[in-house]
C-alpha positions in Angstrom: 130.7 105.6 -208.1 127.9 108.2 -207.9 130.6 110.9 -208.0 131.9 109.5 -211.2 128.4 109.5 -212.8 127.8 113.1 -211.9 131.2 114.1 -213.3 130.3 112.5 -216.7 127.1 114.4 -216.9 128.7 117.8 -216.3 131.2 117.3 -219.1 134.4 116.9 -217.2 137.1 115.5 -219.4 137.7 111.7 -219.6 141.2 111.9 -217.9 139.8 113.5 -214.8 137.0 111.0 -214.7 139.5 108.1 -214.8 141.5 109.8 -212.1 138.5 110.0 -209.8 137.4 106.5 -210.6 140.9 105.3 -209.7 140.7 107.2 -206.4 137.4 105.5 -205.5 138.9 102.1 -206.2 142.0 102.9 -204.1 139.7 104.1 -201.2 137.6 100.9 -201.5 140.7 98.7 -201.3 142.1 100.8 -198.3 138.9 100.4 -196.2 138.6 96.7 -197.1 142.2 96.2 -195.8 141.3 98.0 -192.6 138.3 95.8 -192.1 140.4 92.7 -192.6 142.9 94.0 -190.2 140.2 94.4 -187.6 139.6 90.6 -187.6 143.2 89.4 -187.8 146.3 91.2 -186.5 148.8 88.9 -188.0 149.4 85.7 -190.1 148.6 82.3 -188.7 151.3 81.0 -186.3 152.0 77.9 -184.3 153.9 78.8 -181.2 153.8 76.0 -178.6 156.2 77.7 -176.2 153.9 80.7 -175.9 150.9 78.5 -175.9 152.1 76.5 -172.9 153.1 79.7 -171.1 149.6 81.1 -171.6 148.0 77.8 -170.5 150.0 77.8 -167.3 148.8 81.3 -166.5 145.2 80.3 -167.1 145.5 77.2 -165.0 147.0 79.3 -162.1 144.1 81.8 -162.1 141.6 81.6 -159.2 139.0 83.8 -157.5 140.4 86.3 -155.0 137.7 85.4 -152.5 134.8 83.1 -151.8 131.8 83.8 -154.0 128.1 82.8 -154.0 125.8 83.4 -156.9 122.3 82.4 -157.9 121.5 81.8 -161.6 119.8 79.6 -164.2 120.4 77.3 -167.1 118.1 78.0 -170.0 117.9 75.0 -172.3 116.7 75.2 -175.9 116.3 72.2 -178.1 114.5 71.5 -181.4 112.4 68.5 -180.1 111.0 69.8 -176.8 109.9 73.1 -175.2 112.5 75.4 -173.7 113.3 74.8 -170.0 114.8 76.8 -167.3 116.7 75.2 -164.4 117.6 77.4 -161.4 121.1 76.8 -160.1 123.4 77.9 -157.2 127.1 78.4 -157.8 129.9 78.8 -155.3 133.6 79.4 -155.4 135.4 78.3 -152.2 139.0 79.4 -152.0 141.7 77.6 -149.9 145.4 78.1 -149.3 146.6 75.8 -152.0 143.4 74.9 -153.9 139.9 76.1 -154.7 136.6 74.5 -155.5 133.9 75.5 -157.9 130.4 74.2 -157.1 127.4 74.0 -159.4 124.1 72.8 -157.9 120.7 72.6 -159.6 117.5 73.6 -157.7 114.9 71.8 -159.8 111.6 70.6 -158.4 111.0 68.2 -161.3 114.3 66.5 -162.0 116.7 65.1 -159.4 119.0 67.8 -158.3 122.6 67.5 -159.5 125.7 68.8 -157.6 129.1 69.1 -159.2 132.2 70.0 -157.3 135.4 70.7 -159.2 138.6 70.7 -157.2 141.3 72.9 -158.7 145.0 72.5 -157.5 147.8 74.4 -159.2 149.8 72.3 -161.6 147.3 69.4 -161.3 144.3 68.4 -163.4 140.9 69.1 -161.9 139.0 66.4 -160.1 135.3 66.2 -160.5 132.8 65.0 -157.9 129.4 64.5 -159.5 126.2 63.7 -157.5 122.7 63.2 -158.9 119.7 63.0 -156.5 120.1 60.5 -153.7 122.9 58.5 -155.4 126.4 58.4 -154.0 128.8 60.9 -155.5 131.0 59.8 -158.3 134.6 60.9 -158.6 135.8 61.5 -162.2 139.0 62.5 -164.0 138.9 65.0 -166.8 139.0 62.2 -169.4 135.9 60.7 -167.7 133.9 63.9 -167.2 132.3 63.9 -170.6 128.7 63.6 -169.6 126.2 66.5 -169.5 125.6 68.7 -166.5 121.8 68.7 -165.8 121.0 67.7 -169.4 122.5 71.0 -170.7 125.0 71.5 -173.5 127.7 71.9 -170.9 129.8 68.8 -170.3 131.3 68.5 -166.9 134.8 69.1 -168.3 133.6 72.3 -170.0 132.8 73.8 -166.6 136.2 72.7 -165.3 138.0 74.2 -168.3 139.8 70.9 -168.7 141.2 71.7 -172.1 143.7 74.1 -170.6 145.3 71.1 -168.9 145.8 69.1 -172.1 149.4 68.3 -173.2 149.4 70.3 -176.5 148.9 74.1 -176.2 149.7 76.4 -179.1 149.1 80.0 -180.0 147.8 79.9 -183.6 146.8 83.5 -184.2 146.2 86.9 -182.7 142.8 88.3 -183.5 140.2 90.8 -182.4 137.0 89.5 -180.7 134.3 91.7 -179.3 136.6 94.7 -179.8 139.3 93.1 -177.7 142.8 92.0 -178.7 143.0 88.2 -178.2 145.5 85.4 -178.4 144.0 82.3 -180.1 145.0 79.2 -178.1 144.6 75.7 -179.6 144.4 72.9 -177.1 144.7 69.2 -178.1 144.3 66.2 -175.8 146.7 63.2 -175.6 143.8 61.0 -176.6 140.5 62.1 -178.3 137.5 61.4 -176.2 134.7 64.0 -176.4 136.8 66.6 -178.3 139.8 66.4 -180.6 140.7 70.0 -180.1 139.4 73.2 -178.6 140.2 76.7 -179.9 139.9 79.5 -177.4 140.0 83.3 -177.7 141.8 84.7 -174.7 141.7 88.5 -173.9 145.3 89.7 -174.0 144.8 92.2 -171.1 142.5 90.4 -168.6 143.3 86.8 -169.7 139.6 86.1 -169.7 138.0 83.5 -172.0 135.8 85.3 -174.5 134.9 82.5 -176.9 135.8 78.8 -177.6 135.1 76.3 -180.4 135.2 72.6 -179.7 135.7 70.0 -182.4 134.6 66.3 -182.4 136.7 63.2 -183.1 136.3 63.7 -186.8 137.5 67.3 -186.7 134.0 68.8 -187.2 132.8 71.8 -185.2 130.7 70.5 -182.3 130.2 73.3 -179.8 130.6 77.1 -179.7 131.0 78.8 -176.3 130.6 82.6 -176.1 130.7 85.1 -173.2 127.7 87.4 -173.5 127.9 89.7 -170.5 130.5 90.5 -167.8 130.0 92.8 -164.7 132.2 95.8 -165.4 132.7 96.5 -161.7 134.0 93.2 -160.5 134.8 91.4 -163.8 132.5 88.4 -162.8 130.7 86.5 -165.6 127.0 87.3 -165.8 125.9 85.5 -169.0 127.3 83.0 -171.4 126.0 80.7 -174.0 127.1 77.3 -175.4 125.6 76.1 -178.7 125.8 72.5 -180.1 126.1 73.0 -183.9 125.3 69.3 -184.6 122.2 68.9 -182.5 121.0 72.5 -182.9 120.5 72.8 -179.1 121.8 75.6 -176.9 122.2 76.5 -173.2 122.4 79.9 -171.8 124.0 80.3 -168.4 122.9 83.4 -166.5 123.8 84.7 -163.1 121.9 87.2 -161.0 123.4 90.6 -160.6 123.3 90.6 -156.8 125.4 88.4 -154.6 123.9 86.4 -151.8 
């Protein structure tokens, strides 16, 4: 618009002014279209066949080898001071199954140990142990309680929603500069969540972001990957935010392996 104003002052005829003004408007519309295309690559869709195929691929993924990492949970709430809980995580890979293990190392609270058993084409099984109590075995429908008082439910750590019966691709979008398939997962019966929407990297099949909705369909939690090791592809930092309680938990892993 500054170009048009300068043109008027120098006495250029009105027709040329209108022409340049039209050109500015066309360029504005063109760049606005490009920005919109950067967020959404296509119209909304509802492809359950492709959704189930993607979910099967995600359920079949497992680490290539055993892995041990130290890290921490950083809890932030509106009613109490921030708190950091050291944790140890392990991935133990077998012939036909693998286990992910999360264990707190807290000198104040009783330590919690969660073992998630993953078997291809079966739903995860959760073994949760707190302090000196006997371990409790839970199904995904039962694993709704918090891990170590954080915003992560046990089923979040087990990616339980990829095992739900309804899986649909609802869009293809860009997130963090990556092309993603947007997968909507719905359970047979609403318990903690009525649906989860996940942004899956089309190339790596990695989970970049997820939104979980409560029984009334209102946004409850937002999960987002913050940092990944470029050399080995391992997660280094992620955050989950509870939009209703205004709390958040940041999961961070040390850069070096044990």
